[in-house]
Legacy VTK file of the C-alpha trace (Angstrom):
# vtk DataFile Version 3.0
C-alpha trace
ASCII
DATASET POLYDATA
POINTS 363 float
42.847 231.392 47.871
46.470 232.649 47.732
45.072 236.351 46.918
43.544 236.434 50.178
46.884 235.223 51.992
48.508 237.746 50.405
46.018 240.612 51.487
46.031 239.353 55.307
49.577 239.238 54.873
49.528 243.113 53.836
47.081 243.871 56.666
49.189 242.405 59.376
52.398 244.191 58.219
50.264 247.395 58.288
48.624 246.963 61.734
52.344 246.169 63.023
53.428 249.656 61.514
50.783 251.467 63.125
51.416 249.523 66.333
55.027 250.343 66.373
54.009 254.358 65.663
51.546 254.128 68.558
54.322 252.626 70.801
56.821 255.167 69.897
54.091 258.093 70.314
53.548 256.658 73.932
57.248 256.823 75.072
57.514 260.446 74.207
56.414 262.756 77.443
52.644 263.572 77.540
51.075 266.573 76.023
48.649 268.527 77.808
46.398 268.375 74.751
42.985 267.259 75.330
42.393 267.169 71.632
45.362 264.798 71.017
44.469 262.720 73.727
41.165 262.113 72.160
42.467 261.325 69.056
45.102 258.839 70.527
42.276 257.038 72.037
40.087 256.987 69.033
42.860 255.446 67.286
43.561 252.991 69.892
40.098 251.903 69.647
40.203 251.697 65.946
43.484 249.606 66.318
41.511 247.473 68.716
38.704 247.132 66.286
40.896 246.637 63.405
43.325 243.605 65.381
39.613 242.188 66.265
38.507 241.889 62.780
41.878 240.809 61.895
41.389 237.977 64.108
38.032 237.258 63.221
39.263 237.046 59.442
42.076 234.679 60.038
40.112 232.386 61.988
37.305 232.337 59.120
40.244 231.989 56.852
41.778 228.763 58.731
38.251 227.192 58.631
37.708 227.917 55.048
41.316 226.483 54.280
40.531 223.384 56.932
37.020 222.819 54.965
38.818 223.238 51.579
41.247 220.674 52.910
38.857 218.126 53.924
37.227 218.305 50.515
39.996 217.841 48.629
41.345 214.883 50.777
37.904 213.255 50.322
37.442 213.709 46.477
41.289 212.453 46.282
40.490 209.397 48.622
37.453 208.696 46.625
39.295 209.201 43.265
41.848 206.734 44.382
39.377 204.163 45.366
37.574 204.226 41.945
40.921 204.155 40.470
41.881 201.266 42.613
38.636 199.591 42.044
38.790 200.188 37.870
42.638 199.281 38.124
41.779 195.833 39.464
39.063 195.181 37.303
41.400 195.921 34.227
43.973 193.762 35.836
41.444 190.865 36.613
40.168 191.080 32.565
43.572 191.254 31.575
44.515 187.975 33.638
41.340 186.146 32.158
42.342 187.362 28.423
45.971 186.042 29.187
44.414 182.644 30.170
42.432 182.414 27.228
45.297 183.244 25.037
47.410 181.044 27.001
44.823 178.103 26.068
44.577 179.305 22.616
48.326 179.279 22.191
48.307 175.586 23.656
46.062 174.490 21.562
47.821 176.162 18.568
51.060 174.366 19.774
49.172 171.326 19.791
47.737 171.440 16.496
51.067 172.357 15.056
52.225 169.289 16.575
49.802 167.370 15.134
50.249 168.998 11.577
54.111 168.361 11.904
53.024 164.343 12.690
50.733 164.481 9.856
53.388 165.917 7.756
56.111 163.711 8.641
53.749 160.851 8.023
52.750 162.132 4.741
56.312 162.923 3.695
57.263 159.212 3.947
55.860 157.073 1.196
55.178 153.870 3.042
53.668 155.934 6.063
51.219 157.600 3.653
50.352 154.386 2.003
49.573 153.340 5.639
47.708 156.301 6.283
45.204 155.624 2.843
45.105 152.122 3.857
43.698 152.695 7.253
41.285 155.026 5.587
40.076 152.993 3.312
39.888 150.072 5.875
37.823 152.120 8.546
35.219 153.066 5.767
34.452 149.576 4.467
34.506 148.309 7.836
31.867 150.496 8.808
29.761 150.032 6.130
30.068 146.555 4.824
29.685 142.993 6.864
32.541 140.931 7.548
33.061 138.472 4.754
31.877 140.719 2.046
35.581 142.255 1.694
39.366 141.224 2.354
42.226 143.445 2.369
45.688 142.077 0.776
43.447 139.584 -1.062
45.979 137.457 -3.406
44.950 137.085 -6.918
45.528 134.191 -9.289
48.675 136.187 -11.009
50.158 136.392 -7.000
49.397 140.217 -7.483
47.780 141.679 -3.887
45.703 144.515 -4.225
45.061 146.766 -1.025
41.507 145.641 -0.968
38.671 143.432 -2.684
34.982 143.533 -2.475
33.309 140.665 -3.405
30.562 141.251 -5.593
27.367 138.536 -6.207
27.566 136.665 -9.066
30.588 137.895 -10.386
34.281 138.588 -9.260
35.681 140.943 -6.414
35.905 144.571 -6.838
39.581 146.115 -6.793
40.530 149.024 -4.880
44.038 150.435 -4.465
44.573 153.165 -1.598
48.364 154.100 -2.532
48.298 157.454 -4.310
51.426 159.468 -5.604
51.302 162.370 -3.567
54.909 163.620 -4.080
54.330 165.184 -7.656
51.111 167.172 -6.013
53.192 168.246 -2.902
55.954 169.899 -5.263
53.600 171.259 -7.427
52.072 173.112 -4.704
55.509 174.258 -3.460
56.577 175.686 -6.711
58.106 178.865 -6.676
58.079 179.824 -10.135
56.124 178.669 -13.591
59.148 176.519 -14.333
59.126 174.728 -11.196
55.225 174.172 -11.380
55.718 173.059 -15.437
58.296 170.301 -14.028
56.250 169.279 -11.196
53.037 169.081 -13.598
54.607 166.797 -15.893
55.991 164.849 -12.996
52.202 164.449 -11.772
51.395 163.256 -15.050
54.087 160.641 -15.277
53.334 159.162 -11.716
49.607 158.926 -11.997
49.763 157.344 -15.593
52.472 154.979 -14.019
49.705 154.279 -11.359
46.922 153.658 -13.358
48.670 151.027 -15.284
49.893 149.171 -12.181
46.178 149.206 -11.050
44.951 148.022 -14.473
47.309 144.860 -13.575
45.295 143.946 -10.714
42.198 143.546 -13.642
41.989 139.985 -14.425
39.235 139.005 -17.459
37.145 136.606 -16.012
38.263 136.453 -12.321
37.708 140.574 -11.389
35.702 143.318 -12.201
36.183 144.941 -15.250
36.570 147.954 -13.121
39.063 149.144 -10.438
39.018 151.975 -7.824
42.166 154.438 -7.286
41.301 155.924 -3.870
42.923 158.994 -2.909
42.541 159.977 0.997
42.112 163.587 0.278
38.914 165.963 -0.750
41.196 168.892 -1.559
44.034 166.272 -3.736
40.985 164.931 -5.422
39.441 168.382 -6.267
42.874 169.663 -7.284
43.545 166.812 -9.516
39.854 167.050 -11.750
40.435 170.746 -11.908
44.128 170.611 -13.435
44.571 167.355 -14.737
41.277 166.437 -16.699
43.335 164.386 -19.363
44.764 162.233 -16.874
41.143 161.369 -15.047
39.988 160.822 -18.663
42.878 158.519 -19.388
41.668 156.771 -16.136
38.479 156.239 -17.083
39.815 154.911 -20.556
41.852 152.145 -18.174
38.295 151.553 -16.618
39.967 152.920 -13.381
37.967 155.154 -11.500
39.546 157.776 -9.073
37.675 158.378 -6.069
37.812 160.466 -2.547
36.231 159.504 0.971
33.010 160.713 0.023
32.540 159.153 -3.461
34.055 155.917 -1.725
31.290 156.035 0.752
28.932 156.261 -1.775
30.109 153.269 -3.708
29.911 151.211 -0.703
26.265 152.049 -0.331
25.584 150.930 -3.811
27.582 148.075 -3.509
25.598 147.014 -0.291
22.226 147.565 -2.100
23.336 145.532 -4.998
24.220 142.503 -2.361
21.070 142.857 -0.897
19.140 142.523 -3.786
21.584 139.711 -5.217
20.324 137.860 -1.663
16.987 138.515 -2.094
17.237 136.924 -5.491
19.065 133.846 -3.949
16.485 133.522 -1.358
13.868 133.772 -3.739
12.091 130.256 -3.329
12.644 130.510 0.295
10.466 133.431 0.199
7.933 131.570 -2.114
7.732 128.556 0.108
7.620 131.039 3.295
4.536 132.859 1.308
2.976 129.783 0.304
3.235 128.781 4.169
1.957 132.315 5.343
-1.174 131.775 2.880
-2.240 128.396 4.030
-1.908 129.570 7.594
-4.146 132.635 6.587
-6.805 130.366 4.889
-7.164 128.392 8.211
-7.444 131.173 10.208
-10.078 132.557 8.045
-11.973 129.125 8.374
-11.580 129.466 12.068
-13.102 132.848 12.404
-16.278 131.890 10.123
-16.615 129.064 12.769
-16.332 131.432 15.620
-18.692 133.821 13.951
-21.376 130.990 13.652
-21.074 130.476 17.329
-21.470 134.177 17.816
-24.833 134.147 15.986
-26.130 131.041 17.698
-25.247 132.361 21.118
-26.764 135.860 19.991
-30.097 133.892 18.967
-29.931 131.910 22.437
-29.610 135.176 24.491
-32.806 136.737 22.191
-34.692 133.547 23.125
-33.951 133.897 26.678
-34.868 137.641 27.025
-38.195 136.733 25.599
-38.916 134.100 27.927
-37.595 136.425 30.925
-40.268 138.915 29.638
-43.180 136.751 29.581
-42.389 135.371 33.011
-42.123 138.933 34.593
-45.666 139.853 32.885
-47.056 136.945 34.325
-45.641 137.366 37.935
-47.394 141.075 37.609
-50.571 139.491 36.764
-50.445 136.920 39.527
-49.531 139.650 42.193
-52.459 142.304 40.755
-55.181 139.384 40.863
-55.592 140.180 36.964
-56.453 137.429 35.307
-57.870 137.015 31.676
-60.876 134.802 32.071
-61.926 134.781 28.601
-58.486 134.179 27.277
-58.452 130.565 25.586
-56.492 127.888 27.161
-53.567 126.791 25.196
-52.888 123.224 24.540
-49.229 123.460 25.831
-49.876 124.778 29.648
-48.579 122.492 31.848
-50.709 122.046 34.816
-49.308 122.564 38.177
-48.522 119.780 40.267
-51.574 119.921 42.942
-50.531 118.333 46.437
-52.903 116.728 48.994
-52.772 118.184 52.628
-52.113 115.768 55.469
-53.959 115.437 58.473
-51.759 117.685 60.707
-51.734 120.552 57.775
LINES 1 364
363 0 1 2 3 4 5 6 7 8 9 10 11 12 13 14 15 16 17 18 19 20 21 22 23 24 25 26 27 28 29 30 31 32 33 34 35 36 37 38 39 40 41 42 43 44 45 46 47 48 49 50 51 52 53 54 55 56 57 58 59 60 61 62 63 64 65 66 67 68 69 70 71 72 73 74 75 76 77 78 79 80 81 82 83 84 85 86 87 88 89 90 91 92 93 94 95 96 97 98 99 100 101 102 103 104 105 106 107 108 109 110 111 112 113 114 115 116 117 118 119 120 121 122 123 124 125 126 127 128 129 130 131 132 133 134 135 136 137 138 139 140 141 142 143 144 145 146 147 148 149 150 151 152 153 154 155 156 157 158 159 160 161 162 163 164 165 166 167 168 169 170 171 172 173 174 175 176 177 178 179 180 181 182 183 184 185 186 187 188 189 190 191 192 193 194 195 196 197 198 199 200 201 202 203 204 205 206 207 208 209 210 211 212 213 214 215 216 217 218 219 220 221 222 223 224 225 226 227 228 229 230 231 232 233 234 235 236 237 238 239 240 241 242 243 244 245 246 247 248 249 250 251 252 253 254 255 256 257 258 259 260 261 262 263 264 265 266 267 268 269 270 271 272 273 274 275 276 277 278 279 280 281 282 283 284 285 286 287 288 289 290 291 292 293 294 295 296 297 298 299 300 301 302 303 304 305 306 307 308 309 310 311 312 313 314 315 316 317 318 319 320 321 322 323 324 325 326 327 328 329 330 331 332 333 334 335 336 337 338 339 340 341 342 343 344 345 346 347 348 349 350 351 352 353 354 355 356 357 358 359 360 361 362
């Protein structure tokens, strides 16, 4: 489009030069030359034609420029609309994702607060003991009936374990929920091998002492000959069995069983079944009496069913006889209606004569 404008401008300049030349020629005195006059007229006509062509070209150029400007404006407007819509959609999606991120950040903050609270609980020995005690109480209270267990029960030697479960025909089962976690935490937080060795030695020392303390709860003839050490963490239980198998074996030799929450639930299930079996054995005499009464009721029911069967049989026979008599009556009624009597049939001796009524005078 710029080359076309330069061309048009060049034509305009050329035409202007020609016009100036013509004007200069017109100012000169006329020459009596017909040929020159004719050439001048032809030149003037050519100039008019070129001026008309130039005007047409300028008009066409202006129209073309306007059309292209309109097309560019329309395309630019549509492009701006599309860009605005895409930008709006992207901003909306960005806001939604930011809202999700804010919610996740809030959840992470809450979780961090809870973890910090749990860490502060586990960092304190008394709080940690209360945490393990609470978890143990929740498991036992959900699975055993009241009266089947007791927390902080006092034994004959004045010791008070965390929980005892009363077993049938024997002494209570001792359960302790205080586990020395400081050494395990120090072992996981160790930065080098030396610190890890010191922490491992501390774990062995603390657990060995705790096993000895639990063993003091077991009184021959009063309690069960085994006790349970409850660890309120599956990961700590797995770590203990993986790294300190000698300590676990020492606990077994001391008849102290180390259990996790899952194993505690399984142990309570077994104890519950044992209590149920013992209750069944204690109620064996009552069950035997109830079974005897039930057998007596079954025999009485059998006799009544047989009597009812006899009544049904007699009733069935009576119904058959009634149907036979009804058939005979229907047959004789048919014979009477059709006057079809068998005169040669012998008279039966059990025929009852029909009553004969005498007619009165007025009849």
